[in-house]
C-alpha positions in Angstrom: -16.6 -27.6 101.6 -17.1 -31.3 102.0 -20.9 -31.9 101.9 -20.6 -35.4 103.2 -22.5 -36.9 100.3 -20.1 -39.8 99.5 -21.8 -43.1 98.8 -25.3 -41.7 99.4 -28.0 -42.3 96.8 -30.1 -39.6 95.1 -32.9 -39.8 92.6 -33.0 -36.9 90.1 -36.0 -36.7 87.8 -35.2 -35.0 84.5 -31.6 -35.7 85.4 -30.1 -35.9 82.0 -30.7 -32.3 80.8 -30.4 -28.7 81.9 -30.7 -28.2 85.7 -31.2 -31.9 86.4 -28.0 -32.8 84.5 -26.1 -30.2 86.4 -27.4 -31.6 89.7 -26.6 -35.2 88.6 -23.0 -34.2 87.6 -22.3 -32.3 90.8 -23.6 -35.2 93.0 -21.2 -37.6 91.3 -18.4 -35.2 91.8 -19.2 -35.1 95.5 -18.9 -38.9 95.6 -22.6 -39.7 95.7 -24.5 -42.2 93.6 -27.3 -40.8 91.4 -30.2 -42.3 89.6 -30.8 -40.3 86.5 -34.4 -40.5 85.4 -35.7 -39.2 82.0 -37.6 -39.9 78.8 -34.7 -39.6 76.3 -33.0 -42.9 76.6 -30.1 -42.0 74.2 -29.3 -38.8 76.0 -29.8 -40.4 79.4 -27.3 -43.2 78.7 -24.8 -40.7 77.2 -24.9 -38.7 80.4 -24.6 -41.7 82.6 -21.7 -43.1 80.6 -19.9 -39.7 81.1 -20.6 -39.7 84.8 -19.3 -43.2 85.1 -16.1 -42.6 83.2 -14.0 -42.8 86.3 -15.9 -45.6 88.1 -14.8 -48.8 86.5 -16.8 -51.4 88.5 -20.3 -51.9 89.8 -22.2 -50.3 91.5 -21.5 -47.4 89.2 -21.8 -43.8 90.3 -24.8 -43.2 88.0 -27.6 -45.4 86.8 -30.2 -44.4 84.1 -33.9 -45.3 84.2 -36.1 -44.4 81.3 -39.6 -43.6 82.5 -42.8 -41.7 81.7 -43.3 -40.1 85.0 -46.8 -38.9 84.4 -47.8 -42.5 84.9 -48.1 -43.5 88.5 -46.9 -47.1 88.0 -43.8 -45.8 86.2 -42.9 -43.8 89.3 -43.3 -46.8 91.5 -41.0 -48.9 89.2 -38.4 -46.1 89.2 -38.2 -46.3 93.0 -38.2 -50.1 93.1 -35.4 -50.3 90.5 -33.4 -47.6 92.2 -33.5 -49.6 95.5 -32.6 -52.8 93.6 -29.5 -51.2 92.2 -28.3 -49.2 95.3 -30.2 -50.6 98.2 -31.2 -47.2 99.7 -32.5 -43.7 98.9 -31.0 -40.7 100.7 -32.7 -37.9 98.7 -35.1 -37.0 95.9 -34.8 -34.1 93.5 -38.1 -33.5 91.8 -37.1 -31.6 88.7 -38.7 -33.0 85.6 -41.3 -30.8 83.8 -41.9 -28.5 80.8 -43.6 -25.2 80.3 -46.1 -26.3 77.7 -47.9 -23.0 77.2 -51.4 -24.1 78.2 -53.0 -20.7 78.7 -56.4 -19.3 79.7 -57.4 -18.1 76.2 -56.5 -20.8 73.8 -56.3 -23.8 76.2 -59.0 -26.2 77.4 -59.9 -27.8 80.7 -58.7 -31.1 79.3 -55.4 -29.7 78.2 -55.0 -27.9 81.6 -55.6 -31.1 83.5 -53.2 -33.1 81.3 -50.5 -30.5 81.9 -51.0 -30.7 85.6 -50.6 -34.5 85.3 -47.4 -34.1 83.3 -45.8 -31.4 85.5 -47.2 -32.1 89.0 -48.4 -35.6 89.6 -45.0 -37.2 89.6 -43.7 -34.8 92.3 -46.2 -36.4 94.6 -45.8 -40.0 93.2 -42.0 -40.0 93.4 -42.1 -38.6 97.0 -44.9 -41.1 98.0 -43.0 -44.2 96.7 -39.6 -42.9 98.0 -41.0 -42.1 101.5 -40.3 -45.5 103.3 -36.7 -45.3 102.2 -36.3 -41.6 103.1 -37.7 -42.3 106.5 -35.1 -45.1 107.0 -32.2 -42.9 105.9 -33.6 -39.6 107.3 -33.2 -38.3 103.8 -34.7 -35.2 102.2 -36.5 -33.8 99.2 -35.7 -30.8 97.0 -38.5 -29.6 94.6 -37.4 -27.5 91.7 -40.2 -25.0 91.0 -40.2 -21.8 88.8 -40.6 -18.1 89.1 -43.9 -18.5 87.2 -45.4 -19.7 90.5 -44.9 -16.4 92.2 -44.8 -13.8 89.3 -47.0 -15.3 86.6 -45.8 -15.2 83.0 -48.9 -15.0 80.8 -50.1 -17.7 78.5 -49.1 -20.6 80.8 -51.8 -21.2 83.3 -51.3 -24.9 83.8 -47.5 -24.7 84.3 -47.9 -21.8 86.7 -50.5 -23.8 88.6 -48.3 -26.8 88.8 -45.3 -24.8 90.0 -47.4 -23.1 92.6 -48.6 -26.4 93.8 -45.1 -27.6 94.1 -44.3 -24.8 96.5 -47.4 -25.6 98.5 -46.4 -29.3 98.7 -43.0 -28.3 99.9 -44.5 -26.6 103.0 -47.1 -29.3 103.4 -44.5 -32.1 103.3 -42.1 -30.2 105.5 -44.8 -30.1 108.2 -46.0 -33.7 107.7 -42.5 -35.2 107.7 -40.8 -33.1 110.4 -41.2 -35.8 113.1 -39.3 -38.3 110.9 -36.4 -35.7 110.5 -37.0 -35.4 106.7 -36.3 -31.9 105.4 -38.2 -30.6 102.3 -37.2 -27.5 100.5 -37.8 -25.9 97.1 -35.7 -23.9 94.7 -37.2 -21.3 92.5 -35.1 -20.6 89.4 -36.0 -17.7 87.1 -34.0 -17.3 83.9 -31.7 -20.3 83.5 -30.1 -21.2 80.1 -31.2 -24.8 79.4 -32.1 -26.7 76.3 -35.8 -26.1 77.0 -35.2 -22.4 77.6 -33.2 -22.1 74.4 -36.0 -23.7 72.5 -38.4 -21.1 73.9 -36.0 -18.2 73.0 -35.8 -19.5 69.5 -39.6 -19.0 69.0 -39.0 -15.2 68.9 -38.3 -13.4 65.6 -35.0 -12.1 67.0 -33.7 -14.5 69.7 -30.5 -12.5 70.4 -32.5 -9.4 71.0 -34.8 -11.2 73.4 -31.9 -12.7 75.3 -30.3 -9.2 75.6 -33.5 -7.7 76.9 -33.8 -10.4 79.6 -30.2 -10.1 80.7 -30.6 -6.3 81.0 -33.3 -6.9 83.6 -31.3 -9.2 85.8 -29.7 -7.0 88.5 -26.7 -9.2 89.5 -24.3 -9.3 86.6 -26.8 -8.7 83.9 -26.8 -12.4 83.0 -28.9 -15.5 83.4 -28.4 -17.9 86.3 -26.4 -21.0 85.3 -27.6 -24.6 85.8 -24.5 -25.1 87.9 -25.6 -22.3 90.3 -28.9 -24.0 90.8 -27.1 -27.3 91.3 -24.9 -25.8 94.0 -27.9 -24.7 96.0 -29.6 -28.0 95.5 -26.6 -30.0 96.8 -26.3 -27.8 99.8 -30.0 -28.4 100.7 -29.5 -32.1 100.2 -26.5 -32.2 102.5 -26.4 -32.1 106.3 -24.8 -28.7 106.1 -28.5 -27.5 105.7 -29.5 -29.6 108.7 -31.9 -27.0 110.1 -33.4 -25.8 106.9 -36.9 -27.1 106.0 -40.0 -25.7 104.3 -38.1 -23.0 102.5 -38.5 -21.6 99.0 -35.1 -20.4 97.8 -35.2 -18.0 94.9 -31.9 -18.3 92.9 -32.1 -15.7 90.2 -29.5 -12.8 90.6 -32.2 -10.6 92.1 -34.5 -10.9 89.0 -37.8 -11.5 90.8 -37.4 -9.3 93.9 -34.8 -6.6 93.2 -35.3 -5.4 89.7 -37.9 -2.7 90.5 -36.1 -1.6 93.6 -32.8 -1.2 91.8 -34.5 0.6 89.0 -36.0 3.1 91.5 -32.7 3.6 93.2 -31.0 4.5 89.9 -33.5 7.3 89.4 -32.5 9.1 92.6 
């Protein structure tokens, strides 16, 4: 399916690793231009060099911007620099964030608020500063949330709060921007194998056993969702093929969140 993304410009926060990297790569494959935004300059430039391997002259298919997105001024600069390079913005993928394990028992109010700043504030700031350009292009926004927003996890109050707020903002922005023709949707991944996820798995005494126990609870295929599967959904939502979809929360998880208990009950009968 041709998603008609050729020559359009998309900003992807956390675009050099995991789900963000998969989205960046697929955008370039579809002929779009992508601004990869991250904090690891070495990794970011490596990813952009790979994405630009087939594009030999400027403007290149991908451009990297190093930024600390928890700072409002950094978000503004990212948008300004993106427009300087490409002249327009057709879509924003808010993806950057980290489950930092700020829980109710061992955490503090200060740590909770800092985590919200790290995981939530840039979703608003990036949308706010991109908005004039999105209005001009009738672009759209995809927010990457997490299953923790709807299931909880335990020991991660701040991250769950941030992810829940992202879902609320998705609906709020969809309403606020509907007259401008700007669509806003969210994707809710569950268990996706990324570098951050692998780091979490490796905190367990027996990582392989932990992975196997998670896979066993995923109804469709007994496996985790891939970053590429999340990227496929994100690109569809960014494209005009999803022209009448807005304010939606898409759970992409092989049935992990909603079907595991039902399937378990069915097997008993």
